[in-house]
VEXLOZA-869890 format. One record per residue (C-alpha): residue number from 1; residue in three letters; x, y, z. Coordinates in nm, 3 decimals, m for minus. Layout:
# residues N
@pos NUM code ALA east X north Y up Z
...
# end
This chain:
# residues 392
@pos 1 code UNK east 1.501 north 0.762 up 4.080
@pos 2 code UNK east 1.833 north 0.647 up 4.223
@pos 3 code UNK east 2.161 north 0.584 up 4.047
@pos 4 code UNK east 2.147 north 0.286 up 3.811
@pos 5 code UNK east 2.183 north 0.161 up 3.457
@pos 6 code UNK east 1.980 north 0.261 up 3.152
@pos 7 code UNK east 1.870 north 0.009 up 2.893
@pos 8 code UNK east 1.758 north 0.100 up 2.542
@pos 9 code UNK east 1.612 north m0.107 up 2.259
@pos 10 code UNK east 1.481 north m0.061 up 1.905
@pos 11 code UNK east 1.161 north m0.238 up 1.806
@pos 12 code UNK east 0.943 north m0.288 up 1.498
@pos 13 code UNK east 1.024 north m0.172 up 1.145
@pos 14 code UNK east 1.331 north 0.048 up 1.118
@pos 15 code UNK east 1.348 north 0.406 up 0.986
@pos 16 code UNK east 1.618 north 0.630 up 0.844
@pos 17 code UNK east 1.644 north 0.818 up 1.176
@pos 18 code UNK east 1.590 north 0.553 up 1.444
@pos 19 code UNK east 1.963 north 0.564 up 1.515
@pos 20 code UNK east 1.941 north 0.942 up 1.562
@pos 21 code UNK east 1.699 north 0.873 up 1.849
@pos 22 code UNK east 1.939 north 0.613 up 1.986
@pos 23 code UNK east 2.223 north 0.864 up 1.963
@pos 24 code UNK east 2.015 north 1.124 up 2.146
@pos 25 code UNK east 1.956 north 0.876 up 2.429
@pos 26 code UNK east 2.325 north 0.791 up 2.452
@pos 27 code UNK east 2.438 north 1.154 up 2.441
@pos 28 code UNK east 2.199 north 1.261 up 2.716
@pos 29 code UNK east 2.264 north 0.952 up 2.928
@pos 30 code UNK east 2.640 north 1.011 up 2.912
@pos 31 code UNK east 2.579 north 1.353 up 3.067
@pos 32 code UNK east 2.356 north 1.231 up 3.352
@pos 33 code UNK east 2.511 north 1.159 up 3.694
@pos 34 code UNK east 2.226 north 0.921 up 3.783
@pos 35 code UNK east 2.316 north 0.681 up 3.502
@pos 36 code UNK east 2.605 north 0.437 up 3.546
@pos 37 code UNK east 2.604 north 0.228 up 3.230
@pos 38 code UNK east 2.408 north 0.244 up 2.904
@pos 39 code UNK east 2.307 north m0.102 up 2.785
@pos 40 code UNK east 2.172 north m0.161 up 2.435
@pos 41 code UNK east 1.929 north m0.453 up 2.399
@pos 42 code UNK east 2.009 north m0.665 up 2.096
@pos 43 code UNK east 1.695 north m0.749 up 1.893
@pos 44 code UNK east 1.460 north m0.535 up 2.097
@pos 45 code UNK east 1.295 north m0.680 up 2.404
@pos 46 code UNK east 1.451 north m1.018 up 2.328
@pos 47 code UNK east 1.783 north m0.865 up 2.436
@pos 48 code UNK east 1.645 north m0.804 up 2.784
@pos 49 code UNK east 1.497 north m1.152 up 2.810
@pos 50 code UNK east 1.819 north m1.318 up 2.691
@pos 51 code UNK east 2.056 north m1.066 up 2.856
@pos 52 code UNK east 2.203 north m0.995 up 2.517
@pos 53 code UNK east 2.342 north m0.644 up 2.562
@pos 54 code UNK east 2.585 north m0.407 up 2.391
@pos 55 code UNK east 2.759 north m0.165 up 2.628
@pos 56 code UNK east 2.712 north 0.182 up 2.479
@pos 57 code UNK east 2.843 north 0.382 up 2.773
@pos 58 code UNK east 3.176 north 0.485 up 2.628
@pos 59 code UNK east 3.089 north 0.545 up 2.264
@pos 60 code UNK east 3.304 north 0.830 up 2.134
@pos 61 code UNK east 3.190 north 1.141 up 1.949
@pos 62 code UNK east 3.325 north 0.993 up 1.627
@pos 63 code UNK east 3.125 north 0.672 up 1.681
@pos 64 code UNK east 2.809 north 0.865 up 1.763
@pos 65 code UNK east 2.840 north 1.074 up 1.448
@pos 66 code UNK east 2.881 north 0.756 up 1.245
@pos 67 code UNK east 2.582 north 0.598 up 1.422
@pos 68 code UNK east 2.370 north 0.898 up 1.323
@pos 69 code UNK east 2.447 north 0.836 up 0.954
@pos 70 code UNK east 2.379 north 0.461 up 0.973
@pos 71 code UNK east 2.047 north 0.337 up 0.832
@pos 72 code UNK east 1.808 north 0.092 up 0.998
@pos 73 code UNK east 1.831 north m0.026 up 1.360
@pos 74 code UNK east 2.193 north m0.049 up 1.476
@pos 75 code UNK east 2.095 north m0.260 up 1.779
@pos 76 code UNK east 1.879 north m0.484 up 1.557
@pos 77 code UNK east 1.504 north m0.500 up 1.602
@pos 78 code UNK east 1.225 north m0.753 up 1.647
@pos 79 code UNK east 0.851 north m0.803 up 1.617
@pos 80 code UNK east 0.789 north m1.000 up 1.935
@pos 81 code UNK east 0.474 north m1.000 up 2.146
@pos 82 code UNK east 0.558 north m1.061 up 2.510
@pos 83 code UNK east 0.430 north m1.383 up 2.663
@pos 84 code UNK east 0.345 north m1.420 up 3.032
@pos 85 code UNK east 0.594 north m1.704 up 3.048
@pos 86 code UNK east 0.873 north m1.446 up 3.004
@pos 87 code UNK east 0.763 north m1.220 up 3.291
@pos 88 code UNK east 0.987 north m1.371 up 3.558
@pos 89 code UNK east 1.286 north m1.380 up 3.325
@pos 90 code UNK east 1.237 north m1.013 up 3.237
@pos 91 code UNK east 1.221 north m0.903 up 3.599
@pos 92 code UNK east 1.522 north m1.110 up 3.695
@pos 93 code UNK east 1.720 north m0.954 up 3.409
@pos 94 code UNK east 1.621 north m0.602 up 3.521
@pos 95 code UNK east 1.733 north m0.667 up 3.880
@pos 96 code UNK east 2.048 north m0.859 up 3.790
@pos 97 code UNK east 2.170 north m0.588 up 3.555
@pos 98 code UNK east 2.092 north m0.297 up 3.787
@pos 99 code UNK east 1.846 north m0.136 up 3.545
@pos 100 code UNK east 1.658 north 0.167 up 3.678
@pos 101 code UNK east 1.575 north 0.325 up 3.342
@pos 102 code UNK east 1.402 north 0.145 up 3.055
@pos 103 code UNK east 1.365 north 0.308 up 2.712
@pos 104 code UNK east 1.217 north 0.150 up 2.398
@pos 105 code UNK east 1.207 north 0.312 up 2.054
@pos 106 code UNK east 0.911 north 0.190 up 1.849
@pos 107 code UNK east 0.546 north 0.225 up 1.751
@pos 108 code UNK east 0.211 north 0.134 up 1.910
@pos 109 code UNK east 0.303 north m0.226 up 1.988
@pos 110 code UNK east 0.639 north m0.128 up 2.136
@pos 111 code UNK east 0.468 north 0.128 up 2.361
@pos 112 code UNK east 0.242 north m0.147 up 2.490
@pos 113 code UNK east 0.551 north m0.356 up 2.564
@pos 114 code UNK east 0.712 north m0.073 up 2.763
@pos 115 code UNK east 0.393 north m0.025 up 2.967
@pos 116 code UNK east 0.364 north m0.399 up 3.034
@pos 117 code UNK east 0.721 north m0.416 up 3.167
@pos 118 code UNK east 0.666 north m0.110 up 3.386
@pos 119 code UNK east 0.357 north m0.264 up 3.546
@pos 120 code UNK east 0.540 north m0.591 up 3.609
@pos 121 code UNK east 0.817 north m0.398 up 3.785
@pos 122 code UNK east 0.570 north m0.198 up 3.993
@pos 123 code UNK east 0.396 north m0.517 up 4.108
@pos 124 code UNK east 0.732 north m0.648 up 4.230
@pos 125 code UNK east 0.834 north m0.314 up 4.386
@pos 126 code UNK east 1.124 north m0.270 up 4.144
@pos 127 code UNK east 1.214 north 0.095 up 4.088
@pos 128 code UNK east 1.195 north 0.139 up 3.714
@pos 129 code UNK east 1.125 north 0.442 up 3.498
@pos 130 code UNK east 0.985 north 0.327 up 3.162
@pos 131 code UNK east 0.978 north 0.569 up 2.869
@pos 132 code UNK east 0.858 north 0.487 up 2.517
@pos 133 code UNK east 0.991 north 0.679 up 2.218
@pos 134 code UNK east 0.800 north 0.721 up 1.890
@pos 135 code UNK east 0.930 north 0.566 up 1.571
@pos 136 code UNK east 0.732 north 0.475 up 1.262
@pos 137 code UNK east 0.727 north 0.562 up 0.895
@pos 138 code UNK east 0.350 north 0.508 up 0.912
@pos 139 code UNK east 0.297 north 0.832 up 1.110
@pos 140 code UNK east m0.001 north 0.667 up 1.275
@pos 141 code UNK east 0.061 north 0.739 up 1.645
@pos 142 code UNK east m0.206 north 0.961 up 1.806
@pos 143 code UNK east m0.141 north 1.252 up 2.045
@pos 144 code UNK east 0.150 north 1.386 up 1.840
@pos 145 code UNK east 0.186 north 1.601 up 1.530
@pos 146 code UNK east 0.404 north 1.346 up 1.351
@pos 147 code UNK east 0.652 north 1.068 up 1.423
@pos 148 code UNK east 1.028 north 1.048 up 1.376
@pos 149 code UNK east 1.085 north 0.858 up 1.053
@pos 150 code UNK east 0.793 north 1.009 up 0.865
@pos 151 code UNK east 0.972 north 1.311 up 0.721
@pos 152 code UNK east 1.242 north 1.088 up 0.572
@pos 153 code UNK east 1.011 north 0.826 up 0.426
@pos 154 code UNK east 0.795 north 1.107 up 0.285
@pos 155 code UNK east 1.103 north 1.252 up 0.115
@pos 156 code UNK east 1.198 north 0.912 up m0.025
@pos 157 code UNK east 0.848 north 0.842 up m0.159
@pos 158 code UNK east 0.804 north 1.190 up m0.306
@pos 159 code UNK east 1.140 north 1.180 up m0.487
@pos 160 code UNK east 1.107 north 0.817 up m0.597
@pos 161 code UNK east 0.760 north 0.884 up m0.738
@pos 162 code UNK east 0.905 north 1.166 up m0.949
@pos 163 code UNK east 1.180 north 0.936 up m1.076
@pos 164 code UNK east 0.943 north 0.649 up m1.153
@pos 165 code UNK east 0.705 north 0.893 up m1.316
@pos 166 code UNK east 0.972 north 1.015 up m1.556
@pos 167 code UNK east 1.050 north 0.655 up m1.649
@pos 168 code UNK east 0.683 north 0.588 up m1.724
@pos 169 code UNK east 0.656 north 0.910 up m1.923
@pos 170 code UNK east 0.960 north 0.810 up m2.131
@pos 171 code UNK east 0.839 north 0.452 up m2.181
@pos 172 code UNK east 0.470 north 0.531 up m2.238
@pos 173 code UNK east 0.471 north 0.368 up m2.580
@pos 174 code UNK east 0.548 north 0.033 up m2.419
@pos 175 code UNK east 0.447 north 0.059 up m2.050
@pos 176 code UNK east 0.200 north 0.346 up m2.009
@pos 177 code UNK east 0.058 north 0.250 up m1.669
@pos 178 code UNK east 0.263 north 0.232 up m1.348
@pos 179 code UNK east 0.134 north 0.142 up m1.002
@pos 180 code UNK east 0.355 north 0.214 up m0.702
@pos 181 code UNK east 0.264 north 0.028 up m0.382
@pos 182 code UNK east 0.391 north 0.177 up m0.057
@pos 183 code UNK east 0.379 north 0.075 up 0.307
@pos 184 code UNK east 0.185 north 0.250 up 0.581
@pos 185 code UNK east m0.033 north m0.013 up 0.746
@pos 186 code UNK east m0.391 north 0.118 up 0.781
@pos 187 code UNK east m0.331 north 0.490 up 0.736
@pos 188 code UNK east m0.262 north 0.693 up 0.425
@pos 189 code UNK east 0.021 north 0.918 up 0.542
@pos 190 code UNK east 0.289 north 0.749 up 0.331
@pos 191 code UNK east 0.088 north 0.731 up 0.007
@pos 192 code UNK east m0.008 north 1.097 up 0.050
@pos 193 code UNK east 0.361 north 1.193 up 0.055
@pos 194 code UNK east 0.400 north 1.077 up m0.307
@pos 195 code UNK east 0.243 north 1.403 up m0.425
@pos 196 code UNK east 0.486 north 1.636 up m0.245
@pos 197 code UNK east 0.712 north 1.666 up m0.553
@pos 198 code UNK east 0.434 north 1.712 up m0.810
@pos 199 code UNK east 0.451 north 2.045 up m0.999
@pos 200 code UNK east 0.231 north 1.994 up m1.307
@pos 201 code UNK east m0.037 north 1.760 up m1.437
@pos 202 code UNK east 0.230 north 1.566 up m1.626
@pos 203 code UNK east 0.424 north 1.486 up m1.309
@pos 204 code UNK east 0.354 north 1.174 up m1.109
@pos 205 code UNK east 0.148 north 1.079 up m0.922
@pos 206 code UNK east m0.173 north 1.127 up m1.112
@pos 207 code UNK east m0.388 north 0.926 up m0.874
@pos 208 code UNK east m0.353 north 0.820 up m0.508
@pos 209 code UNK east m0.565 north 0.567 up m0.321
@pos 210 code UNK east m0.586 north 0.560 up 0.057
@pos 211 code UNK east m0.672 north 0.283 up 0.304
@pos 212 code UNK east m0.911 north 0.528 up 0.475
@pos 213 code UNK east m1.147 north 0.513 up 0.175
@pos 214 code UNK east m1.319 north 0.196 up 0.042
@pos 215 code UNK east m1.158 north 0.094 up m0.286
@pos 216 code UNK east m1.386 north 0.042 up m0.587
@pos 217 code UNK east m1.241 north m0.133 up m0.891
@pos 218 code UNK east m1.479 north 0.023 up m1.143
@pos 219 code UNK east m1.407 north 0.375 up m1.022
@pos 220 code UNK east m1.034 north 0.299 up m1.025
@pos 221 code UNK east m1.046 north 0.185 up m1.389
@pos 222 code UNK east m1.245 north 0.496 up m1.486
@pos 223 code UNK east m0.994 north 0.723 up m1.311
@pos 224 code UNK east m0.694 north 0.559 up m1.478
@pos 225 code UNK east m0.861 north 0.563 up m1.820
@pos 226 code UNK east m0.933 north 0.936 up m1.792
@pos 227 code UNK east m0.569 north 1.022 up m1.713
@pos 228 code UNK east m0.433 north 0.783 up m1.976
@pos 229 code UNK east m0.652 north 0.930 up m2.249
@pos 230 code UNK east m0.553 north 1.283 up m2.145
@pos 231 code UNK east m0.172 north 1.260 up m2.129
@pos 232 code UNK east m0.084 north 0.914 up m2.266
@pos 233 code UNK east 0.036 north 0.752 up m1.943
@pos 234 code UNK east m0.065 north 0.727 up m1.578
@pos 235 code UNK east 0.120 north 0.673 up m1.249
@pos 236 code UNK east m0.086 north 0.558 up m0.953
@pos 237 code UNK east 0.029 north 0.532 up m0.591
@pos 238 code UNK east m0.160 north 0.296 up m0.364
@pos 239 code UNK east m0.143 north 0.180 up m0.006
@pos 240 code UNK east m0.054 north m0.187 up 0.039
@pos 241 code UNK east m0.360 north m0.221 up 0.265
@pos 242 code UNK east m0.635 north m0.105 up 0.029
@pos 243 code UNK east m0.971 north m0.255 up 0.124
@pos 244 code UNK east m1.297 north m0.282 up m0.068
@pos 245 code UNK east m1.636 north m0.178 up 0.073
@pos 246 code UNK east m1.664 north m0.516 up 0.247
@pos 247 code UNK east m1.332 north m0.469 up 0.424
@pos 248 code UNK east m1.148 north m0.729 up 0.213
@pos 249 code UNK east m0.784 north m0.651 up 0.143
@pos 250 code UNK east m0.688 north m0.608 up m0.222
@pos 251 code UNK east m0.411 north m0.864 up m0.270
@pos 252 code UNK east m0.495 north m1.044 up 0.054
@pos 253 code UNK east m0.255 north m1.325 up 0.145
@pos 254 code UNK east m0.445 north m1.651 up 0.182
@pos 255 code UNK east m0.159 north m1.899 up 0.228
@pos 256 code UNK east 0.162 north m1.920 up 0.431
@pos 257 code UNK east 0.224 north m1.671 up 0.713
@pos 258 code UNK east m0.073 north m1.434 up 0.694
@pos 259 code UNK east m0.018 north m1.218 up 1.008
@pos 260 code UNK east 0.262 north m1.100 up 1.234
@pos 261 code UNK east 0.276 north m1.180 up 1.607
@pos 262 code UNK east 0.061 north m0.875 up 1.688
@pos 263 code UNK east m0.213 north m0.981 up 1.443
@pos 264 code UNK east m0.133 north m0.735 up 1.164
@pos 265 code UNK east m0.214 north m0.882 up 0.822
@pos 266 code UNK east 0.049 north m0.941 up 0.554
@pos 267 code UNK east m0.049 north m0.876 up 0.191
@pos 268 code UNK east 0.105 north m1.026 up m0.120
@pos 269 code UNK east 0.062 north m0.744 up m0.370
@pos 270 code UNK east m0.232 north m0.516 up m0.425
@pos 271 code UNK east m0.035 north m0.354 up m0.709
@pos 272 code UNK east 0.006 north m0.683 up m0.897
@pos 273 code UNK east m0.370 north m0.747 up m0.874
@pos 274 code UNK east m0.451 north m0.401 up m1.005
@pos 275 code UNK east m0.201 north m0.428 up m1.290
@pos 276 code UNK east m0.380 north m0.742 up m1.407
@pos 277 code UNK east m0.712 north m0.558 up m1.379
@pos 278 code UNK east m0.589 north m0.262 up m1.588
@pos 279 code UNK east m0.438 north m0.484 up m1.857
@pos 280 code UNK east m0.764 north m0.674 up m1.886
@pos 281 code UNK east m0.976 north m0.360 up m1.908
@pos 282 code UNK east m0.756 north m0.122 up m2.109
@pos 283 code UNK east m0.552 north m0.370 up m2.311
@pos 284 code UNK east m0.224 north m0.191 up m2.238
@pos 285 code UNK east 0.084 north m0.292 up m2.040
@pos 286 code UNK east 0.078 north m0.207 up m1.670
@pos 287 code UNK east 0.382 north m0.242 up m1.443
@pos 288 code UNK east 0.429 north m0.199 up m1.071
@pos 289 code UNK east 0.701 north m0.098 up m0.830
@pos 290 code UNK east 0.719 north m0.194 up m0.462
@pos 291 code UNK east 0.989 north m0.005 up m0.271
@pos 292 code UNK east 0.930 north m0.247 up 0.017
@pos 293 code UNK east 1.186 north m0.208 up 0.293
@pos 294 code UNK east 1.395 north 0.025 up 0.074
@pos 295 code UNK east 1.165 north 0.309 up 0.181
@pos 296 code UNK east 1.217 north 0.244 up 0.553
@pos 297 code UNK east 1.581 north 0.332 up 0.585
@pos 298 code UNK east 1.704 north 0.529 up 0.285
@pos 299 code UNK east 1.983 north 0.755 up 0.412
@pos 300 code UNK east 2.015 north 0.914 up 0.066
@pos 301 code UNK east 1.678 north 1.085 up 0.113
@pos 302 code UNK east 1.694 north 1.147 up 0.489
@pos 303 code UNK east 1.521 north 1.466 up 0.605
@pos 304 code UNK east 1.743 north 1.702 up 0.811
@pos 305 code UNK east 1.436 north 1.808 up 1.012
@pos 306 code UNK east 1.357 north 1.443 up 1.082
@pos 307 code UNK east 1.714 north 1.380 up 1.198
@pos 308 code UNK east 1.714 north 1.672 up 1.440
@pos 309 code UNK east 1.372 north 1.586 up 1.586
@pos 310 code UNK east 1.457 north 1.219 up 1.632
@pos 311 code UNK east 1.760 north 1.316 up 1.838
@pos 312 code UNK east 1.548 north 1.562 up 2.039
@pos 313 code UNK east 1.316 north 1.275 up 2.131
@pos 314 code UNK east 1.606 north 1.063 up 2.257
@pos 315 code UNK east 1.737 north 1.339 up 2.481
@pos 316 code UNK east 1.388 north 1.416 up 2.612
@pos 317 code UNK east 1.331 north 1.053 up 2.710
@pos 318 code UNK east 1.644 north 1.039 up 2.927
@pos 319 code UNK east 1.562 north 1.371 up 3.094
@pos 320 code UNK east 1.215 north 1.243 up 3.180
@pos 321 code UNK east 1.348 north 0.912 up 3.312
@pos 322 code UNK east 1.609 north 1.053 up 3.549
@pos 323 code UNK east 1.349 north 1.294 up 3.690
@pos 324 code UNK east 1.128 north 1.001 up 3.788
@pos 325 code UNK east 0.871 north 1.019 up 3.510
@pos 326 code UNK east 0.741 north 0.681 up 3.395
@pos 327 code UNK east 0.481 north 0.516 up 3.173
@pos 328 code UNK east 0.486 north 0.796 up 2.914
@pos 329 code UNK east 0.577 north 0.829 up 2.548
@pos 330 code UNK east 0.769 north 1.124 up 2.409
@pos 331 code UNK east 0.574 north 1.333 up 2.156
@pos 332 code UNK east 0.652 north 1.587 up 1.886
@pos 333 code UNK east 0.438 north 1.899 up 1.915
@pos 334 code UNK east 0.417 north 2.157 up 1.636
@pos 335 code UNK east 0.431 north 2.514 up 1.764
@pos 336 code UNK east 0.416 north 2.685 up 1.424
@pos 337 code UNK east 0.404 north 2.594 up 1.055
@pos 338 code UNK east 0.531 north 2.927 up 0.917
@pos 339 code UNK east 0.801 north 2.947 up 1.027
@pos 340 code UNK east 0.810 north 2.582 up 1.123
@pos 341 code UNK east 0.885 north 2.513 up 1.490
@pos 342 code UNK east 0.847 north 2.190 up 1.682
@pos 343 code UNK east 0.918 north 2.087 up 2.039
@pos 344 code UNK east 0.897 north 1.769 up 2.246
@pos 345 code UNK east 0.633 north 1.676 up 2.501
@pos 346 code UNK east 0.493 north 1.356 up 2.646
@pos 347 code UNK east 0.165 north 1.178 up 2.715
@pos 348 code UNK east 0.072 north 0.864 up 2.912
@pos 349 code UNK east 0.139 north 0.550 up 2.710
@pos 350 code UNK east m0.223 north 0.441 up 2.759
@pos 351 code UNK east m0.329 north 0.721 up 2.525
@pos 352 code UNK east m0.144 north 0.579 up 2.226
@pos 353 code UNK east m0.084 north 0.207 up 2.289
@pos 354 code UNK east m0.267 north 0.000 up 2.028
@pos 355 code UNK east m0.437 north 0.308 up 1.874
@pos 356 code UNK east m0.388 north 0.420 up 1.513
@pos 357 code UNK east m0.411 north 0.776 up 1.378
@pos 358 code UNK east m0.565 north 0.808 up 1.033
@pos 359 code UNK east m0.550 north 1.078 up 0.767
@pos 360 code UNK east m0.794 north 1.362 up 0.847
@pos 361 code UNK east m1.083 north 1.396 up 0.605
@pos 362 code UNK east m0.963 north 1.740 up 0.493
@pos 363 code UNK east m0.632 north 1.592 up 0.375
@pos 364 code UNK east m0.802 north 1.373 up 0.109
@pos 365 code UNK east m0.994 north 1.519 up m0.186
@pos 366 code UNK east m1.366 north 1.466 up m0.235
@pos 367 code UNK east m1.311 north 1.197 up m0.499
@pos 368 code UNK east m1.084 north 1.003 up m0.264
@pos 369 code UNK east m0.805 north 0.981 up m0.521
@pos 370 code UNK east m0.564 north 1.264 up m0.431
@pos 371 code UNK east m0.447 north 1.489 up m0.149
@pos 372 code UNK east m0.548 north 1.849 up m0.068
@pos 373 code UNK east m0.354 north 2.168 up m0.001
@pos 374 code UNK east m0.416 north 2.116 up 0.372
@pos 375 code UNK east m0.202 north 1.803 up 0.363
@pos 376 code UNK east 0.073 north 1.977 up 0.163
@pos 377 code UNK east 0.085 north 2.259 up 0.420
@pos 378 code UNK east 0.116 north 1.999 up 0.697
@pos 379 code UNK east 0.385 north 1.783 up 0.537
@pos 380 code UNK east 0.610 north 2.024 up 0.346
@pos 381 code UNK east 0.804 north 2.148 up 0.653
@pos 382 code UNK east 0.892 north 1.790 up 0.749
@pos 383 code UNK east 1.070 north 1.678 up 0.432
@pos 384 code UNK east 1.401 north 1.733 up 0.259
@pos 385 code UNK east 1.458 north 1.872 up m0.091
@pos 386 code UNK east 1.276 north 1.710 up m0.384
@pos 387 code UNK east 1.468 north 1.752 up m0.714
@pos 388 code UNK east 1.301 north 1.930 up m1.006
@pos 389 code UNK east 1.362 north 1.777 up m1.349
@pos 390 code UNK east 1.358 north 1.930 up m1.696
@pos 391 code UNK east 1.094 north 1.832 up m1.951
@pos 392 code UNK east 1.193 north 1.881 up m2.317
# end
């Protein structure tokens, strides 16, 4: 590739380390002779369409360090599915702004966007190297060991579950049942992380339910009853996308905006539905917590491993781009678990675009209501410290 400008955008739901990836891109691009200017797209791909850029070329070391400690997407993000009507505008923007290198930090849908833009450029004989970078708390991208953002959200969920569990234990006379509903789309990676701080049967969570397994209300009530009768309280962690054996979402949204622009369903609250079920069956108070977007970008619980790997991905993307590589996504590849070592690689975007990676069968117990030691061995190296509390 010849000398030109690099453009970078952030897309989809933010994470605690998405700005680490952005910083990695900027740091590496500043060191490359083939790159003139570094342009940040405001609001993801919309920034390219609307020529809404932030010039990142001359960010100082002090600014980059501050960026790395800033939660969420500093360039602002979007959930926007490209329309054919925008094709000409996109190409004109690329040519007008001298862009030779296109990088987009996001998940499956964002990777598809990067590939679409690359193919448009190729059809018009525009020299463009397009590199996608992984980012999702859902950890559901195939062809890679894990995604930047997962280690931090796993730390947040594990620690928050311990904190909520202690509250339920203390308040068991009034509110003995707690249901925590976490994000994660159609895979169970985030709910599984809730168990990473558990040290005894009294610690939360006591039960976990995964979107990979059909949810049965009767079995759920039996499981909760058993724990409640044993220790006097019960904390359950569920995925927001639990489905019954017929594929119907628990807490399915039937009115208003039901899906995003890529067709992913919104849900109102599976936890609220299950609290009503428990109260009706057990006759005791059930409460629920929904961390919502708090879990996406919590800097307080950021994983140092996650931070370092996110920056590695950013630097790798720029190195690939200036060497003429295109239509690939950067990957994280585990070399060893003990001691933990991870490096970066890459695969063609076609291998991951629009494809979801689910929890392996051996990571979920036979009953479908908790994780196994195999999952703990996989996830432990990725997270930060989980506090241990006293029990009097």
